[in-house]
C-alpha positions as CSV (number, residue, x, y, z in Angstrom):
1,M,14.5,42.4,-56.1
2,I,17.5,44.6,-56.0
3,K,18.6,45.7,-52.5
4,P,19.8,49.4,-52.4
5,F,21.7,50.8,-49.4
6,I,23.3,54.0,-48.3
7,I,26.9,53.8,-47.1
8,S,28.5,56.9,-45.4
9,A,31.0,58.0,-42.8
10,L,30.1,60.7,-40.3
11,T,32.0,62.7,-37.7
12,T,30.8,62.4,-34.1
13,D,29.1,65.8,-34.6
14,G,27.2,64.5,-37.6
15,F,29.0,65.7,-40.7
16,I,30.0,63.8,-43.9
17,A,32.4,66.5,-45.1
18,K,33.6,70.0,-44.3
19,D,32.4,71.2,-47.7
20,T,31.6,70.0,-51.2
21,N,35.3,69.6,-52.1
22,H,36.3,67.7,-49.0
23,A,37.2,64.1,-50.0
24,A,36.5,61.2,-47.6
25,Y,40.1,60.5,-47.0
26,W,39.7,61.6,-43.4
27,T,38.1,58.3,-42.3
28,S,39.8,55.4,-40.5
29,K,41.4,52.4,-42.1
30,E,38.5,50.3,-40.6
31,D,36.0,52.5,-42.5
32,K,37.9,52.2,-45.7
33,A,38.2,48.4,-45.4
34,R,34.5,48.1,-44.7
35,F,33.6,50.4,-47.6
36,V,35.6,48.4,-50.1
37,E,34.2,45.1,-48.8
38,I,30.6,46.2,-48.9
39,T,30.7,48.1,-52.2
40,K,32.6,45.3,-54.0
41,R,30.0,42.8,-52.8
42,A,27.3,45.1,-54.3
43,G,29.4,45.5,-57.5
44,V,27.9,49.0,-58.3
45,V,28.4,52.4,-56.6
46,V,26.2,55.4,-57.3
47,M,27.3,59.0,-56.5
48,G,26.9,62.5,-57.6
49,Q,29.5,64.2,-59.8
50,T,30.8,66.4,-57.0
51,T,31.6,63.2,-54.9
52,F,33.1,61.5,-58.0
53,K,35.4,64.4,-58.6
54,T,36.8,64.1,-55.1
55,L,38.1,60.6,-56.0
56,K,41.5,60.1,-57.4
57,N,40.2,57.5,-59.8
58,P,37.0,55.5,-60.4
59,L,36.5,52.9,-57.7
60,P,38.1,49.7,-59.1
61,G,36.2,46.4,-59.2
62,R,32.8,48.2,-59.2
63,L,30.6,49.7,-61.8
64,N,30.7,53.5,-61.1
65,I,27.6,55.4,-61.9
66,V,27.6,59.2,-61.6
67,Y,24.6,61.5,-61.6
68,S,25.4,64.2,-64.2
69,L,23.3,66.3,-66.6
70,N,26.0,67.2,-69.1
71,E,29.5,65.8,-68.1
72,T,31.0,62.5,-68.8
73,F,33.7,60.8,-66.7
74,D,36.4,58.3,-67.7
75,G,35.7,54.9,-66.0
76,A,32.1,55.7,-65.1
77,E,28.6,55.7,-66.6
78,T,26.4,58.7,-66.2
79,T,22.7,58.9,-65.5
80,T,19.8,61.2,-64.6
81,D,17.4,58.4,-64.0
82,E,15.0,58.5,-61.0
83,P,16.0,55.9,-58.4
84,A,13.3,53.3,-59.2
85,I,14.2,53.4,-62.9
86,L,18.0,53.1,-62.2
87,F,17.4,50.2,-59.9
88,K,15.2,48.4,-62.5
89,K,18.0,48.9,-65.1
90,L,20.6,47.6,-62.8
91,E,18.5,44.6,-61.8
92,E,18.1,43.8,-65.5
93,R,21.9,43.8,-65.8
94,G,22.1,41.2,-63.0
95,F,23.0,43.4,-60.0
96,K,21.5,42.3,-56.6
97,E,22.7,45.3,-54.5
98,V,23.4,49.0,-55.1
99,A,25.7,51.1,-52.9
100,I,24.6,54.8,-52.7
101,C,27.8,56.6,-51.9
102,G,26.9,60.3,-51.7
103,G,27.0,63.1,-51.5
104,Q,24.3,65.0,-49.7
105,S,21.9,65.5,-52.6
106,I,22.2,61.9,-53.8
107,Y,21.7,60.5,-50.3
108,T,18.6,62.7,-50.0
109,M,17.1,61.8,-53.3
110,F,17.5,58.1,-52.7
111,M,16.3,58.1,-49.1
112,K,13.3,60.2,-50.1
113,S,12.5,57.6,-52.9
114,G,11.5,55.1,-50.1
115,L,13.5,52.4,-51.8
116,I,16.6,52.3,-49.5
117,E,16.7,49.1,-47.3
118,K,19.8,49.6,-45.2
119,L,22.2,52.3,-44.0
120,Y,25.8,51.4,-43.3
121,L,27.1,54.3,-41.2
122,T,30.6,54.7,-39.8
123,V,30.9,57.2,-36.9
124,E,34.4,58.5,-36.6
125,P,35.8,59.9,-33.4
126,I,36.5,63.3,-34.9
127,V,34.6,66.6,-35.0
128,F,34.4,69.2,-37.8
129,G,32.2,71.8,-35.9
130,K,30.4,72.6,-39.2
131,G,30.0,71.0,-42.6
132,L,27.6,69.0,-44.7
133,T,25.1,66.6,-43.1
134,I,24.1,63.4,-44.8
135,F,20.7,64.8,-45.9
136,N,19.8,68.3,-47.0
137,Q,16.0,68.1,-46.7
138,D,13.5,67.0,-44.1
139,I,13.4,63.2,-44.0
140,D,11.4,61.1,-41.6
141,F,12.2,57.4,-41.5
142,K,12.5,55.0,-38.6
143,L,15.5,52.7,-38.4
144,E,16.3,49.5,-36.6
145,L,19.9,48.8,-35.4
146,V,21.0,45.5,-37.0
147,S,24.6,45.5,-35.9
148,E,27.3,47.6,-34.2
149,E,31.0,47.2,-33.9
150,K,33.5,49.4,-32.0
151,T,37.0,49.3,-33.4
152,P,40.2,49.6,-31.3
153,S,40.6,53.2,-32.6
154,G,37.1,54.2,-31.4
155,T,35.3,54.1,-34.7
156,L,31.8,52.8,-34.7
157,L,30.6,50.6,-37.6
158,L,26.8,50.7,-37.6
159,E,24.2,48.8,-39.8
160,Y,20.6,50.0,-39.8
161,K,17.5,48.5,-41.5
162,V,15.0,51.0,-42.8
163,L,11.6,50.3,-41.4
164,K,8.8,50.5,-44.0
């Protein structure tokens, strides 16, 4: 069974970005290293087209899947599949994990599917004051803290299990 997870960085005041065009280059080197390690282990990253467009290039060493109705992107596959269908197709291709990488609508769709098993959250010691939250609809899931690590720069690396 494929193990899907959400991976995201948040400001201390709870934002993933200032706006839809804000790339995640504001995060710490520890967050970037963790992101690369975890997503390369999974082998596949899933994101929306707005998030993909904030990247300089497709993420190397990983299958990049972008949710898009009518655009195609060099170095990425596109899909409109419901989460369960996408996971089934990826499992048939031999993937064991799937990294859901944003943005807000994609995080919400996958969390609401009830199929997410873990959340890897980085809390950065920075505030934006306003911006985009990780989810854009009401969601009610209980989580269990699996691990926590505080880096020398004050970044918190958190891993949560979604309780079913």
